[in-house]
DSSP file (Angstrom, degrees, kcal/mol; ACC not computed):
  #  RESIDUE AA STRUCTURE BP1 BP2  ACC     N-H-->O    O-->H-N    N-H-->O    O-->H-N    TCO  KAPPA ALPHA  PHI   PSI    X-CA   Y-CA   Z-CA
    1    1 A M              0   0    0      0, 0.0     2,-1.0     0, 0.0     3,-0.1   0.000 360.0 360.0 360.0 137.9   29.3   26.8  -46.4
    2    2 A N     >  -     0   0    0      1,-0.2     4,-1.6     2,-0.1     3,-0.3  -0.759 360.0-174.6 -90.4 101.2   29.0   27.5  -42.7
    3    3 A Y  H  > S+     0   0    0     -2,-1.0     4,-2.6     1,-0.2     5,-0.2   0.782  79.4  61.1 -70.1 -27.9   27.5   24.3  -41.2
    4    4 A S  H  > S+     0   0    0      2,-0.2     4,-2.2     1,-0.2    -1,-0.2   0.892 106.2  46.7 -67.6 -37.2   27.1   25.8  -37.7
    5    5 A L  H  > S+     0   0    0     -3,-0.3     4,-2.4     2,-0.2    -2,-0.2   0.887 112.1  51.0 -68.9 -38.4   24.8   28.5  -39.1
    6    6 A L  H  X S+     0   0    0     -4,-1.6     4,-2.5     2,-0.2    -2,-0.2   0.924 111.6  47.6 -63.2 -44.6   22.8   25.8  -41.0
    7    7 A F  H  X S+     0   0    0     -4,-2.6     4,-2.7     2,-0.2    -2,-0.2   0.914 111.7  50.2 -61.7 -44.3   22.5   23.7  -37.9
    8    8 A L  H  X S+     0   0    0     -4,-2.2     4,-2.2     2,-0.2    -2,-0.2   0.905 111.5  48.5 -62.2 -42.3   21.3   26.7  -35.8
    9    9 A H  H  X S+     0   0    0     -4,-2.4     4,-2.2     2,-0.2    -2,-0.2   0.927 113.9  45.9 -64.1 -45.5   18.7   27.6  -38.5
   10   10 A Q  H  X S+     0   0    0     -4,-2.5     4,-2.3     1,-0.2    -2,-0.2   0.890 112.9  50.6 -65.2 -39.1   17.4   24.1  -38.7
   11   11 A N  H  X S+     0   0    0     -4,-2.7     4,-2.3     2,-0.2    -1,-0.2   0.887 109.9  49.8 -66.4 -39.4   17.3   23.8  -34.9
   12   12 A T  H  X S+     0   0    0     -4,-2.2     4,-2.2     2,-0.2    -2,-0.2   0.906 111.2  49.3 -64.7 -42.5   15.4   27.1  -34.5
   13   13 A E  H  X S+     0   0    0     -4,-2.2     4,-2.3     2,-0.2    -2,-0.2   0.897 110.8  50.5 -64.0 -39.8   12.9   25.9  -37.1
   14   14 A S  H  X S+     0   0    0     -4,-2.3     4,-2.5     2,-0.2    -2,-0.2   0.912 110.6  48.6 -64.2 -42.8   12.5   22.6  -35.3
   15   15 A M  H  X S+     0   0    0     -4,-2.3     4,-2.0     2,-0.2    -2,-0.2   0.881 110.3  51.9 -64.9 -38.1   11.9   24.4  -32.0
   16   16 A K  H  X S+     0   0    0     -4,-2.2     4,-1.9     2,-0.2    -2,-0.2   0.922 110.8  47.7 -63.4 -44.5    9.4   26.7  -33.6
   17   17 A S  H  X S+     0   0    0     -4,-2.3     4,-2.3     1,-0.2    -2,-0.2   0.912 110.7  51.7 -62.8 -43.1    7.5   23.6  -35.0
   18   18 A L  H  X S+     0   0    0     -4,-2.5     4,-2.7     1,-0.2    -1,-0.2   0.865 106.7  54.0 -63.0 -36.2    7.6   21.9  -31.6
   19   19 A L  H  X S+     0   0    0     -4,-2.0     4,-2.5     2,-0.2    -1,-0.2   0.913 108.8  48.3 -63.9 -42.6    6.1   25.0  -30.0
   20   20 A F  H  X S+     0   0    0     -4,-1.9     4,-2.4     2,-0.2    -2,-0.2   0.910 113.0  47.9 -63.9 -41.9    3.2   25.0  -32.4
   21   21 A I  H  X S+     0   0    0     -4,-2.3     4,-3.0     2,-0.2    -2,-0.2   0.918 111.5  51.4 -62.9 -43.6    2.6   21.3  -31.8
   22   22 A F  H  X S+     0   0    0     -4,-2.7     4,-2.1     2,-0.2    -2,-0.2   0.924 111.6  45.7 -59.3 -48.0    2.8   21.9  -28.0
   23   23 A L  H  X S+     0   0    0     -4,-2.5     4,-1.9     1,-0.2    -1,-0.2   0.915 115.8  46.2 -64.7 -43.0    0.2   24.7  -28.1
   24   24 A G  H  X S+     0   0    0     -4,-2.4     4,-3.0    -5,-0.2    -2,-0.2   0.897 110.2  54.0 -66.0 -40.5   -2.1   22.7  -30.4
   25   25 A G  H  X S+     0   0    0     -4,-3.0     4,-2.3     1,-0.2    -2,-0.2   0.901 109.4  47.4 -62.3 -41.9   -1.8   19.6  -28.3
   26   26 A G  H  X S+     0   0    0     -4,-2.1     4,-2.2     2,-0.2    -1,-0.2   0.917 113.3  48.5 -64.1 -43.3   -2.7   21.4  -25.1
   27   27 A T  H  X S+     0   0    0     -4,-1.9     4,-2.4     1,-0.2    -2,-0.2   0.934 112.6  48.0 -62.2 -47.0   -5.7   23.0  -26.8
   28   28 A G  H  X S+     0   0    0     -4,-3.0     4,-2.6     1,-0.2    -2,-0.2   0.886 110.7  51.5 -62.0 -40.1   -6.9   19.7  -28.3
   29   29 A S  H  X S+     0   0    0     -4,-2.3     4,-2.3     2,-0.2    -1,-0.2   0.914 110.9  47.0 -65.1 -43.4   -6.6   17.9  -25.0
   30   30 A V  H  X S+     0   0    0     -4,-2.2     4,-2.5     2,-0.2     5,-0.2   0.923 113.2  49.3 -64.8 -43.5   -8.6   20.5  -23.1
   31   31 A L  H  X S+     0   0    0     -4,-2.4     4,-2.7     1,-0.2     5,-0.3   0.919 110.1  51.6 -60.8 -43.8  -11.3   20.4  -25.8
   32   32 A R  H  X S+     0   0    0     -4,-2.6     4,-2.6     1,-0.2     5,-0.2   0.934 111.5  47.2 -57.6 -47.6  -11.4   16.6  -25.7
   33   33 A H  H  X S+     0   0    0     -4,-2.3     4,-2.3     1,-0.2    -2,-0.2   0.935 114.5  44.8 -61.6 -48.8  -11.9   16.6  -21.9
   34   34 A L  H  X S+     0   0    0     -4,-2.5     4,-2.3     2,-0.2    -1,-0.2   0.909 115.7  46.2 -65.7 -42.8  -14.6   19.3  -21.9
   35   35 A I  H  X S+     0   0    0     -4,-2.7     4,-2.5    -5,-0.2     5,-0.2   0.919 112.4  50.6 -67.4 -42.9  -16.5   17.8  -24.8
   36   36 A S  H  X S+     0   0    0     -4,-2.6     4,-2.9    -5,-0.3     5,-0.2   0.926 111.9  47.4 -60.5 -45.0  -16.3   14.3  -23.4
   37   37 A I  H  X S+     0   0    0     -4,-2.3     4,-2.1    -5,-0.2    -1,-0.2   0.939 111.9  50.5 -60.8 -46.9  -17.6   15.4  -20.0
   38   38 A C  H  X S+     0   0    0     -4,-2.3     4,-0.6     1,-0.2    -2,-0.2   0.917 116.1  40.5 -58.7 -46.5  -20.4   17.4  -21.6
   39   39 A I  H >X S+     0   0    0     -4,-2.5     3,-1.1     1,-0.2     4,-0.5   0.927 113.8  52.1 -71.0 -44.8  -21.6   14.4  -23.7
   40   40 A N  H >< S+     0   0    0     -4,-2.9     3,-0.5     1,-0.3    -1,-0.2   0.803 105.2  56.5 -65.1 -28.5  -21.1   11.8  -21.0
   41   41 A Q  H 3< S+     0   0    0     -4,-2.1    -1,-0.3    -5,-0.2    -2,-0.2   0.738 110.0  46.5 -71.4 -21.5  -23.2   13.9  -18.6
   42   42 A R  H << S+     0   0    0     -3,-1.1     2,-0.3    -4,-0.6    -1,-0.2   0.433 107.1  65.1-101.5  -0.7  -26.1   13.8  -21.1
   43   43 A T    <<  -     0   0    0     -3,-0.5     2,-0.3    -4,-0.5     7,-0.0  -0.901  68.0-146.6-123.0 152.8  -26.0   10.1  -21.9
   44   44 A A        +     0   0    0     -2,-0.3     3,-0.3     2,-0.0     2,-0.1  -0.733  50.0  39.9-113.9 163.2  -26.7    7.1  -19.8
   45   45 A G  S    S-     0   0    0     -2,-0.3    -2,-0.1     1,-0.2     0, 0.0  -0.314  94.0 -63.8  97.3-177.2  -25.3    3.6  -19.7
   46   46 A A  S    S+     0   0    0     -2,-0.1    -1,-0.2     2,-0.1    62,-0.0   0.601  92.8 110.3 -85.2 -13.2  -21.9    2.0  -20.1
   47   47 A F  S    S-     0   0    0     -3,-0.3     2,-1.9     1,-0.1     3,-0.2  -0.481  70.2-132.9 -70.8 128.0  -21.4    3.1  -23.7
   48   48 A P     >  +     0   0    0      0, 0.0     4,-2.0     0, 0.0     5,-0.2  -0.484  39.1 162.6 -82.7  73.1  -18.6    5.8  -24.0
   49   49 A W  H  >  +     0   0    0     -2,-1.9     4,-2.8     1,-0.2     5,-0.2   0.862  68.7  57.5 -60.7 -39.1  -20.4    8.2  -26.2
   50   50 A G  H  > S+     0   0    0     -3,-0.2     4,-2.4     1,-0.2    -1,-0.2   0.935 109.3  43.1 -60.5 -48.6  -18.1   11.2  -25.4
   51   51 A T  H  > S+     0   0    0      2,-0.2     4,-2.8     1,-0.2    41,-0.2   0.906 113.9  51.5 -65.2 -41.1  -15.0    9.4  -26.5
   52   52 A M  H  X S+     0   0    0     -4,-2.0     4,-2.5     2,-0.2     5,-0.2   0.932 110.9  48.2 -62.5 -44.5  -16.6    8.0  -29.6
   53   53 A F  H  X S+     0   0    0     -4,-2.8     4,-2.8     1,-0.2     5,-0.3   0.931 112.9  48.2 -59.9 -46.0  -17.9   11.5  -30.6
   54   54 A V  H  X S+     0   0    0     -4,-2.4     4,-2.5    -5,-0.2    -2,-0.2   0.922 112.4  48.7 -62.5 -44.5  -14.4   13.0  -30.0
   55   55 A N  H  X S+     0   0    0     -4,-2.8     4,-1.8     2,-0.2    -1,-0.2   0.923 115.0  43.6 -63.1 -44.2  -12.7   10.3  -32.0
   56   56 A I  H  X S+     0   0    0     -4,-2.5     4,-2.1     2,-0.2    -2,-0.2   0.939 116.5  45.6 -69.2 -46.0  -15.0   10.6  -35.0
   57   57 A S  H  X S+     0   0    0     -4,-2.8     4,-2.5    -5,-0.2    -1,-0.2   0.866 111.3  54.5 -66.1 -33.6  -15.1   14.4  -35.1
   58   58 A G  H  X S+     0   0    0     -4,-2.5     4,-2.5    -5,-0.3    -1,-0.2   0.876 106.7  51.5 -64.3 -37.2  -11.3   14.4  -34.7
   59   59 A C  H  X S+     0   0    0     -4,-1.8     4,-2.0     2,-0.2    -2,-0.2   0.905 110.2  48.5 -65.2 -42.0  -11.1   12.2  -37.7
   60   60 A V  H  X S+     0   0    0     -4,-2.1     4,-2.4     1,-0.2    -2,-0.2   0.935 113.0  49.0 -61.8 -45.2  -13.3   14.5  -39.7
   61   61 A L  H  X S+     0   0    0     -4,-2.5     4,-3.1     1,-0.2     5,-0.2   0.908 109.7  49.4 -62.9 -43.5  -11.2   17.5  -38.6
   62   62 A I  H  X S+     0   0    0     -4,-2.5     4,-2.3     2,-0.2     5,-0.2   0.891 112.3  48.8 -67.6 -36.5   -7.8   15.9  -39.4
   63   63 A G  H  X S+     0   0    0     -4,-2.0     4,-2.2    -5,-0.2    -1,-0.2   0.922 113.8  47.3 -63.5 -43.3   -9.0   15.0  -42.9
   64   64 A F  H  X S+     0   0    0     -4,-2.4     4,-2.8    -5,-0.2    -2,-0.2   0.930 112.3  48.7 -62.6 -47.4  -10.3   18.5  -43.4
   65   65 A F  H  X S+     0   0    0     -4,-3.1     4,-2.5     1,-0.2    -2,-0.2   0.892 112.5  47.7 -63.9 -40.7   -7.1   20.1  -42.1
   66   66 A Y  H  X S+     0   0    0     -4,-2.3     4,-1.5    -5,-0.2    -1,-0.2   0.918 114.2  46.4 -67.0 -41.8   -4.9   18.0  -44.4
   67   67 A A  H  X S+     0   0    0     -4,-2.2     4,-1.4    -5,-0.2    -2,-0.2   0.916 114.1  48.8 -64.5 -42.1   -7.0   18.6  -47.4
   68   68 A L  H  X S+     0   0    0     -4,-2.8     4,-2.5     1,-0.2    -2,-0.2   0.900 109.3  51.9 -63.9 -42.0   -7.2   22.4  -46.6
   69   69 A S  H  <>S+     0   0    0     -4,-2.5     5,-0.6     1,-0.2    -1,-0.2   0.793 111.0  47.6 -69.4 -26.2   -3.4   22.6  -46.1
   70   70 A S  H  <5S+     0   0    0     -4,-1.5    -1,-0.2    -5,-0.2    -2,-0.2   0.752 117.0  43.3 -82.7 -23.2   -2.8   20.9  -49.5
   71   71 A R  H  <5S+     0   0    0     -4,-1.4     2,-0.2    -5,-0.2    -2,-0.2   0.791 117.6  41.6 -89.0 -31.0   -5.2   23.2  -51.3
   72   72 A M  T  <5S-     0   0    0     -4,-2.5     2,-1.6    -5,-0.2     0, 0.0  -0.657  93.2 -97.6-115.3 169.0   -4.2   26.5  -49.6
   73   73 A Q  T   5 +     0   0    0     -2,-0.2     2,-0.5    -3,-0.0    -3,-0.1  -0.630  57.2 161.1 -87.0  80.0   -1.0   28.2  -48.7
   74   74 A I      < -     0   0    0     -2,-1.6     5,-0.0    -5,-0.6    -2,-0.0  -0.879  40.5-115.2-103.5 133.2   -0.9   27.2  -45.0
   75   75 A S     >  -     0   0    0     -2,-0.5     4,-2.4     1,-0.1     5,-0.2  -0.198  21.9-115.2 -62.9 156.4    2.5   27.4  -43.3
   76   76 A D  H  > S+     0   0    0      1,-0.2     4,-2.6     2,-0.2     5,-0.2   0.887 117.4  54.3 -58.6 -39.2    4.1   24.2  -42.1
   77   77 A E  H  > S+     0   0    0      2,-0.2     4,-2.4     1,-0.2    -1,-0.2   0.905 109.0  46.7 -63.9 -41.3    3.8   25.5  -38.5
   78   78 A M  H  > S+     0   0    0      2,-0.2     4,-2.5     1,-0.2    -1,-0.2   0.897 111.8  51.2 -68.6 -39.5    0.0   26.1  -38.9
   79   79 A R  H  X S+     0   0    0     -4,-2.4     4,-2.8     2,-0.2     5,-0.4   0.923 112.2  47.2 -61.6 -44.1   -0.4   22.6  -40.5
   80   80 A L  H  <>S+     0   0    0     -4,-2.6     5,-2.8     1,-0.2     4,-0.3   0.899 110.9  51.9 -64.4 -40.7    1.5   21.1  -37.5
   81   81 A L  I  <>S+     0   0    0     -4,-2.4     5,-3.3     3,-0.2    -2,-0.2   0.929 116.7  39.4 -59.9 -46.0   -0.6   23.1  -35.0
   82   82 A L  I  <>S+     0   0    0     -4,-2.5     5,-1.7     3,-0.2    -2,-0.2   0.907 129.0  25.4 -73.2 -43.4   -3.9   21.9  -36.6
   83   83 A T  I  <>S+     0   0    0     -4,-2.8     5,-1.1    -5,-0.2    -3,-0.2   0.965 132.7  26.1 -90.6 -64.6   -3.1   18.3  -37.3
   84   84 A V  I   5S+     0   0    0     -5,-0.4    -3,-0.2    -4,-0.3    -4,-0.1   0.905 132.5  37.2 -68.2 -41.2   -0.3   17.0  -35.0
   85   85 A G  I  ><S+     0   0    0     -5,-2.8     4,-2.6    -6,-0.2     5,-0.2   0.991 127.5  22.9 -75.1 -76.3   -1.2   19.4  -32.3
   86   86 A I  I  ><S+     0   0    0     -5,-3.3     4,-2.2     1,-0.2    -3,-0.2   0.951 131.3  39.7 -63.0 -52.7   -4.9   20.0  -32.0
   87   87 A C  I  ><S+     0   0    0     -5,-1.7     4,-2.5     1,-0.2    -1,-0.2   0.887 116.7  51.5 -67.0 -36.7   -6.1   16.8  -33.6
   88   88 A G  H  4<S+     0   0    0     -5,-1.1    -1,-0.2     1,-0.2    -2,-0.2   0.886 116.3  40.0 -65.6 -38.6   -3.4   14.7  -31.9
   89   89 A G  H  < S+     0   0    0     -4,-2.6    -2,-0.2     1,-0.1    -1,-0.2   0.778 117.1  51.6 -77.1 -27.0   -4.3   16.1  -28.5
   90   90 A F  H  < S+     0   0    0     -4,-2.2    -2,-0.2    -5,-0.2    -3,-0.2   0.904  95.4  72.5 -79.8 -44.8   -8.0   15.9  -29.3
   91   91 A T     <  -     0   0    0     -4,-2.5     3,-0.2    -5,-0.2     2,-0.1  -0.380  66.0-155.5 -77.1 156.7   -8.4   12.3  -30.4
   92   92 A T     >  +     0   0    0    -41,-0.2     4,-2.8     1,-0.1     5,-0.2  -0.471  31.4 152.4-136.3  61.5   -8.2    9.6  -27.8
   93   93 A F  H  > S+     0   0    0      1,-0.2     4,-2.6     2,-0.2     5,-0.2   0.881  81.0  52.5 -63.9 -36.2   -7.1    6.3  -29.2
   94   94 A S  H  > S+     0   0    0      2,-0.2     4,-2.2     1,-0.2    -1,-0.2   0.911 111.6  46.0 -66.5 -39.3   -5.5    5.3  -25.9
   95   95 A T  H  > S+     0   0    0      2,-0.2     4,-2.9     1,-0.2     5,-0.2   0.908 111.1  54.1 -65.8 -41.1   -8.8    6.1  -24.1
   96   96 A F  H  X S+     0   0    0     -4,-2.8     4,-2.2     1,-0.2    -2,-0.2   0.927 109.6  47.3 -56.1 -47.3  -10.7    4.2  -26.8
   97   97 A S  H  X S+     0   0    0     -4,-2.6     4,-2.1     1,-0.2    -1,-0.2   0.912 113.0  48.1 -64.3 -43.2   -8.5    1.1  -26.2
   98   98 A N  H  X S+     0   0    0     -4,-2.2     4,-2.2     1,-0.2    -2,-0.2   0.919 112.3  48.1 -64.4 -44.3   -8.9    1.3  -22.5
   99   99 A E  H  X S+     0   0    0     -4,-2.9     4,-2.2     2,-0.2    -1,-0.2   0.862 109.3  54.4 -66.4 -34.6  -12.7    1.7  -22.6
  100  100 A S  H  X S+     0   0    0     -4,-2.2     4,-2.1    -5,-0.2    -1,-0.2   0.931 108.9  48.1 -62.1 -45.0  -13.0   -1.1  -25.1
  101  101 A L  H  X S+     0   0    0     -4,-2.1     4,-2.9     1,-0.2    -2,-0.2   0.894 109.9  52.4 -62.5 -40.7  -11.1   -3.4  -22.7
  102  102 A Q  H  X S+     0   0    0     -4,-2.2     4,-1.9     2,-0.2    -1,-0.2   0.884 107.6  51.8 -64.7 -37.9  -13.4   -2.3  -19.8
  103  103 A L  H  <>S+     0   0    0     -4,-2.2     5,-2.4     2,-0.2     4,-0.4   0.925 112.1  46.8 -62.3 -43.6  -16.5   -3.1  -21.9
  104  104 A L  H ><5S+     0   0    0     -4,-2.1     3,-1.4     1,-0.2    -2,-0.2   0.941 112.1  49.3 -61.8 -48.3  -15.0   -6.6  -22.5
  105  105 A K  H 3<5S+     0   0    0     -4,-2.9    -1,-0.2     1,-0.3    -2,-0.2   0.825 110.7  51.3 -61.7 -31.5  -14.1   -7.1  -18.9
  106  106 A S  T 3<5S-     0   0    0     -4,-1.9    -1,-0.3    -5,-0.2    -2,-0.2   0.503 116.1-114.2 -85.6  -3.7  -17.6   -6.0  -17.8
  107  107 A G  T < 5S+     0   0    0     -3,-1.4     2,-1.6    -4,-0.4     3,-0.2   0.641  70.9 139.0  82.1  14.2  -19.3   -8.5  -20.3
  108  108 A F     >< +     0   0    0     -5,-2.4     4,-2.5    -6,-0.2    -1,-0.2  -0.538  18.5 159.6 -87.8  70.1  -20.8   -5.8  -22.5
  109  109 A Y  H  >  +     0   0    0     -2,-1.6     4,-2.6     1,-0.2    -1,-0.2   0.877  68.7  48.7 -66.8 -40.8  -20.0   -7.7  -25.7
  110  110 A L  H  > S+     0   0    0     -3,-0.2     4,-2.8     2,-0.2     5,-0.2   0.920 113.6  47.5 -66.0 -42.4  -22.5   -6.0  -28.0
  111  111 A S  H  > S+     0   0    0      2,-0.2     4,-3.0     1,-0.2     5,-0.2   0.905 111.8  51.7 -62.9 -41.1  -21.4   -2.5  -26.8
  112  112 A F  H  X S+     0   0    0     -4,-2.5     4,-2.8     2,-0.2     5,-0.3   0.951 113.1  43.9 -58.6 -50.5  -17.7   -3.6  -27.2
  113  113 A F  H  X S+     0   0    0     -4,-2.6     4,-2.2     1,-0.2     5,-0.5   0.927 116.7  46.1 -62.3 -46.3  -18.4   -4.7  -30.8
  114  114 A T  H  X S+     0   0    0     -4,-2.8     4,-2.0    -5,-0.2     5,-0.3   0.917 115.8  46.4 -62.5 -44.8  -20.5   -1.7  -31.7
  115  115 A Y  H  X S+     0   0    0     -4,-3.0     4,-2.3    -5,-0.2     5,-0.2   0.941 117.1  40.5 -65.9 -49.7  -18.0    0.7  -30.1
  116  116 A T  H  X S+     0   0    0     -4,-2.8     4,-2.1    -5,-0.2     5,-0.2   0.956 122.6  38.6 -69.2 -49.6  -14.8   -0.7  -31.7
  117  117 A C  H  X S+     0   0    0     -4,-2.2     4,-2.8    -5,-0.3     5,-0.3   0.920 117.9  50.2 -66.9 -42.6  -16.2   -1.4  -35.1
  118  118 A G  H  X S+     0   0    0     -4,-2.0     4,-2.5    -5,-0.5     5,-0.3   0.913 111.1  48.7 -61.9 -43.0  -18.3    1.8  -35.2
  119  119 A S  H  X S+     0   0    0     -4,-2.3     4,-1.9    -5,-0.3    -1,-0.2   0.923 115.4  43.8 -63.2 -44.5  -15.3    3.9  -34.1
  120  120 A L  H  X S+     0   0    0     -4,-2.1     4,-2.2    -5,-0.2     5,-0.2   0.951 119.2  40.7 -67.2 -49.5  -13.0    2.4  -36.8
  121  121 A I  H  X S+     0   0    0     -4,-2.8     4,-2.4     1,-0.2     5,-0.2   0.948 119.8  43.8 -66.6 -48.4  -15.4    2.4  -39.7
  122  122 A L  H  X S+     0   0    0     -4,-2.5     4,-2.4    -5,-0.3    -1,-0.2   0.834 111.4  56.5 -67.0 -31.1  -16.9    5.9  -38.9
  123  123 A G  H  X S+     0   0    0     -4,-1.9     4,-2.2    -5,-0.3    -1,-0.2   0.935 109.4  44.1 -63.5 -46.7  -13.4    7.2  -38.2
  124  124 A I  H  X S+     0   0    0     -4,-2.2     4,-2.1     1,-0.2    -2,-0.2   0.920 115.7  47.8 -64.1 -43.6  -12.2    6.2  -41.7
  125  125 A L  H  X S+     0   0    0     -4,-2.4     4,-2.7     1,-0.2    -1,-0.2   0.865 109.3  55.4 -64.0 -35.3  -15.4    7.6  -43.2
  126  126 A G  H  X S+     0   0    0     -4,-2.4     4,-3.0     2,-0.2    -2,-0.2   0.903 106.6  48.9 -64.4 -41.8  -14.9   10.7  -41.2
  127  127 A V  H  X S+     0   0    0     -4,-2.2     4,-2.3     2,-0.2    -1,-0.2   0.910 112.3  49.4 -63.1 -41.3  -11.4   11.3  -42.6
  128  128 A M  H  X S+     0   0    0     -4,-2.1     4,-2.4     2,-0.2    -2,-0.2   0.924 112.3  47.8 -62.0 -44.1  -12.9   10.7  -46.1
  129  129 A L  H  X S+     0   0    0     -4,-2.7     4,-2.9     2,-0.2     5,-0.2   0.934 111.5  49.8 -62.8 -47.1  -15.7   13.2  -45.4
  130  130 A G  H  X S+     0   0    0     -4,-3.0     4,-2.5     1,-0.2    -1,-0.2   0.892 110.6  50.7 -59.0 -39.7  -13.2   15.8  -44.0
  131  131 A T  H  X S+     0   0    0     -4,-2.3     4,-1.4     2,-0.2    -1,-0.2   0.916 111.6  47.3 -63.9 -43.9  -11.1   15.4  -47.1
  132  132 A L  H  < S+     0   0    0     -4,-2.4     3,-0.2     1,-0.2    -2,-0.2   0.918 113.4  47.8 -63.8 -42.9  -14.0   15.9  -49.4
  133  133 A I  H  < S+     0   0    0     -4,-2.9    -2,-0.2     1,-0.2    -1,-0.2   0.904 110.6  52.8 -63.5 -40.7  -15.2   19.0  -47.4
  134  134 A G  H  <        0   0    0     -4,-2.5    -1,-0.2     1,-0.3    -2,-0.2   0.758 360.0 360.0 -67.4 -25.5  -11.6   20.4  -47.5
  135  135 A K     <        0   0    0     -4,-1.4    -1,-0.3    -3,-0.2    -2,-0.2   0.471 360.0 360.0 -82.7 360.0  -11.4   20.0  -51.3
């Protein structure tokens, strides 16, 4: 067996997968930014509605995409583009964590509790909903 050809083939497949993740991640990040701005411009107060919406809808989408990819013949590259790429770039756990800390530092304890618990519980429920929709 020619191991150099096997390595080259595996390396090419890995680069192809990374390209799909890269393209999806950029798309997801731009969508996250635009949607967050749109929602935050239409809501008032310290509560980060835009990020919460993006995180919950991203959870629904990732559940849907995983369920869809297990039910249909979707290529590995397309699955990576949709889940790791788009959903990974779209959801914002680091922003969520930072905004939670800012709510705490500002003394908005009820908003902090509502935001953190609501995001976690609704996120898990969103993945479940997406999975059900995908099936």
